[in-house]
N, C-alpha and C positions, 0 to 999 in steps of 0.2 A: 837480711833475708828475705825473699819475696814473700808477699801476703798469700793467704788462701785464696782461692779463685771461687767467687760466689755470686748465684745469679738469682734475683726473686722467680718463685715457681708458680704456676697456675694449676689448678685441680679440676678435673672433669668429673662432674655429678653423674652417678646410675642411680635410676630407678630400685624400688625394693624388688619389682618383677624382675627387672635385669639382674639383681642380686642373685636371685634365686636362680637363673638360668645360669651365670656364672659358676656360683659353687656347685651345681649340680654337673656341670661341665668339669668342673675342676679335677674331679677324682680321675675321670678318664685320661683326662691330659696328663697327669702326674704317673698315671700307669704307663703310659705309652713314653713319656719322657725317660722313665727309669726301667724300660721294660728289659734292657739288657744287662741290669746292675745284678750280677751274681757271680760265685756264691757268696753270701753275706755273713761272714764268720769273723768274729774279732780276732780269733787267731791267723786267718789268712785272709785279711780284707782285699780281695781282688775284686774290682768294679769293673765293668767294661762301659765305655761310653755309649751315649745315646747317638753320636754323629760320627760319619767317617771324618859409701865413701863420701865422695863428692858429689854434690847434687843441688839442685835446686829446691826451692822449699815446697812442701805438701801441695799438690793441686787438689781443688774442689770442684767435683763436677754436680751440677744441681740434678735432682731427682722429683720428678713431679709423680703425684698421686692420684691415680683414678679413683675416687672413691673408696680409699684404702683398698683397691684391688691390684693395681699394678703401678709401678713406679718406672720412669724414664728421665733419660737426661741427653746432653746433646754431645757429638764429637764432630770433628770435621775431617774430610778426606779431600787429597788433591791441592794443586797450586793453580789458580787461587783457589781457597779452601772451600768446600761446598759443605753445608752444614746437614747434619742428620739427626733425629732424634731415636736413640735405641733405649732398649732394656738392658742395664747391665747385670748379668744373669751370672750369679757365682754356680749355677747348674750346668753349665756347658762352657766351650772354651775357645770357640770360633768368632770372628767377626764378619757380619754379613751386613749388607744393605740391598735393596731392590733396584733393578733399573728402571728408566722410565717405561719400558716396555711391559716390564712385568705389573707395573700400576694400571696401566691401560687394559690388561688381558684380565685384571681383577675386577675391573669397572669400579677403581677407586676415584676417578676423577682427579681433582687437585688435593687430596686429603693427605696425600704422602709426596716425599720428595725422592726422586731416584737420581743415582749416580749417573753423571754423563761423563764418561772417561775421556771422550774426545775435548773437552774444554779443559783438561788438566796437563800441563806441561810436565809434568813427574810421572804420569801413568806409564806402568809399562806392564806388557801382555804377559800372560802366565799360560793359558789357554787350557788348564787342567779343569776337567770338568767338578763341580761341587753338589754336593747332594746331602742335606742334613734333615733329620726327622726329628722334630720336637714334639711337646706334648699336644700341641693344636695341630699338627700335621706335618707333611713334608715340603721342602722348598729345594729349588734346584737352579742352577746356574755353572758358573765359570769363576775361576780363581784370577784374580788381578794382584798387582802391585802398585802402591804408590803413598805418597806421605799421609799419614794418619796422626792427626793430633788429639790428643785424651787429656782434657784440663791444659795444662802448659808443657804437657810431654809429648815430645816430636819423634815419631817414628819413621824415617825415611825408607823407602822401598818397603814397605810392610806388607805381609801376603793377607789378604782378605778376600771375601766371595762376592761376586755381583748376582744376585739372584734374577734370573729371568722368569721363574714361575713361583708365585706365591699363593696360589689358589688353594694349595691344601691347608692354609691357615684359615681358611673360611671366610665367609663374608663379614665376620666380625672385624677382621685385621682393617677392613677400611674404615670402620668407625672408630678404631683406637688411635692413640696419638704417636706409637712408634712405628718408625720406619723398618728398621732391624733389630738384630740381637748384638750385644757385646759381651762373648763369654768370660768371665774372670775365673774360671778354674783351670787346673792344671793340664799339661801337655798331654799325658796320657788319653784325654778325651780328644785331641786336637788333629787325629789322623797325621802325625809326623808335622803339622805348621807350626809355625811361632804363634805363642797364645800373646793375647795383648798384654796381660801383665808381666808374663815371661820378657816379653821384648822390652818392656820399661824397665825392668829388673836388670837384664843384659846391658843396656846402653847406660845404666849409672848415673841416671838423673834424678833418682828418688832420694830423700833425706832416709827414709827408712823403707823397706821393701815390704810396706803393707798398704792395705787400703781399708776404709772403714764407712759404714753406712749408718747416717741416721735419717730415720723414716719417720716423718711428721704425722701428726694426726689430729683432726678437729676434735675437741673434747664435746661432750654431750651438752647441747644447750648454747654451745660459744659458736659464733658465726664467722670469728677471725680466723683466717687461713693460718698454718705454721709452714715452717720452712723445712725441707729434707734435703740431704746432699749426700753424696760420696765424695770421699776425700782420699786422694792418692798419695801417698808418701808420708803418711803420719796420721794423727787423729786430732780431733777437735776437744779437748777437754771441756769446754762450755756445752758439749751434747752429752755428757755423762755425769752420774753422781758416783762419788767413790772412787774406786781404784777397778781396775779391769781385771777380771779373773782369768788366769789364761787355761784352757783346755786342749790339751794335745790332740792333733788329727792320727786316726788310726789309718790312713790312706794317703797316697799322692794322686789321686784322682778327683772325686768330689770333695767338698769341705766336711768330710764325716769325722764324728766323734763317738764314743763309747756311750752308750744309755745305758745307765747303771738302774734305774728305777722310774716309775712314776708314781706319783701320789695325787689323791684328790681331798681337798680339806685337810692335809696332814696324814690322811690315811693311805697306805701303799695299797695299790691295786695290782701290783706285779706288771709284767709286760713281757709280750712272746716276741718284741723285737730288741735287739741288743745294739742299735746303732741308730744314729741321726744325722741328716745330712741337712745343713744351713743353706738355705736356696732363696737368693734374693728375687730369683725370676718365678716364684711360685707364690700366690697371693695366700693358700691356705694352709693349715697344720695338717697333716696326712700321715696315718699309723694302721697298724694291723686293725682288723676288722673288730678281733674280740677286746683289744685295748680301747678302741673308741667307744663301743658298746657299753664296756664298764664305767669310762669316763661320764657318759651320756647320762645313764643311770644315776651314778652319784651326783650329777649337777640338776637331774631332774627333768632334763630334755626330751623331747620325742622327736621322731622322724617322720616328716611330711613331705611327699614326694621326692625323696633321697636327699632332703637337706635335715639338718639337725635345729630345731627352733625350741625358745623357752618364753613363757610369758614374762615380758620385760619389767614387770614389778616384782620378779622373782630373782633377778639377776643379783641385786645387793647381797641376798642372802645365799647365795651359792659359795661353794669353796674355792680355793686356788687350786690350778692344775699346775704340778711341779713336774719338770724334768730335773733329773738328776744326772749330770753329764760330767765325767772326770772328778768324781767325788763332791761336786758342788751342786747345790740347790737352785734352779732359775724358775721362778714361780709367775704363773701368767695370772692376774687378777682375772674374775669372771667377766667385767666390761672389757678386757683385753681380747675376748674371743668373738665380742658381737662385730659385725660387719654394718648391720642395718637395723632399722626397726620401722614399722609400720602397724598403727591399729593395736599397739600394745604387744605386738609379737617381734622379737628379736630373732634374727637368723645368726647362727654360729658359723665362723669360718674354721671349722674341722669334718674331715670326713675320712672314713676308713676304705680298708682295700689295698693297703700296701704292707709288704712283709717287714718293713723298717719305716720310720718315722723321717719324715722330711718337714723341716721347720722353715716356714716360709715367711711373709710379711707380718702373719699374725704375732710369731714370735719375734721377729725384727722391729717391729714398733716400740713395744716396750723396752726392749733392749739395745743399746748401741754395741755392736759387733765390729770387732778390729780382725781382719783375714792377715795372717802373718805368713807370707808367700815362703820366706827361707825359715823362718823359726818352726813352721808346720804345726800352727797351733791357731786357734781362736781366743781372742781377748772379749771376754763379755761383762757388759755393765749395765745398771739400769739407766734407761736413757732419761736425760733431763728435758721434759716437755714443758714448752713455754708458747702461749699463741701470743703473734705479734700483730699489731694494728696494723690495718690496710687502707689503701685507697684505690679509687678507680683510675688509672690510666688509660690514655687512648693511644695505641700507637700509630706512628706517624704515616700515613697513606693509607688509614684502614681503619675500620669501624669498630675492630676487636677489643672488647675491654678485657683487661688482665689486671690481678691483682699485684701489687707493687707495694714492698715493704717501706714503710715509712718511720 
């Protein structure tokens, strides 16, 4: 049996001021991303997308954490392979990467990698136009076909998008580490195109038709980095505690489940939302405004310029935030909600303004989540957090320092 594919990861830090901007912008981005998700009824969960046996061992794709804000990993396209850094996004279903021209027009210099299809011997033209609209903004280009490799899963002649215009993502894209997006949701959101996970399942090259995220996080006061990864084709039992609890999906579009109730400190606060979507491409928790205000009042948080904050010394005494999904309680400790701190003030990774709940990385860090493609369910268990020692290593031919596990 082939071993899991693992790579040491590095992390980009953000200032406290940057976190304020990221959290403030997060609500608008999520509303835009899910603007077409309706109607939202458990009895008829019809969701519209925001964008037009035998097998090898599980493949692991490393995921990098930008100050616990967004995670990204690598894949390759073409022959010989060209490597790209992408966000593995369970809230969308298509794969796209930029062209070199798109990077130039966005003014990003050499901070990103564009796909040069003339350099690939397996490239095939498609010529159909591609237009996606993410929470950050629109991107546009054209579809192409080429060999795509995700982990150790090879997808010949896979249809993906080459984006010629990514200016809709804003200037922040140039400062981020990801080149494109690899959507991991279902075909209903893919405009009739094959989805990356669907193609891997169809190719019958996975041990199990599942993938799972482990999102690492630095513990308070601990400088050692921790590793994060996406495992495709199985799970890594070393990344979670106990057994996975299965929660059935309520649609075959987003990874959405029934939300039974909300509790803070063990006390029910009710909820105006009846559904939760687990979204690896989202940094925050976001829910109905009424729900969030009740939660923040119970936690003693205040709203400052659109972000919820608390005095850090009060965090240990705050109650747990519990989501009951599929009849099972999943609790977040107060410290799980904290994105960053400065001068005794902690900013919380939660926002209101959505008719249903979106459980992003704030939920997926304390919980290991298995996405069962054919079983139509999520498997959730507490993550096993462990810091690892690191040493500084310099890449050959460069002066860039990266953290390497030893």
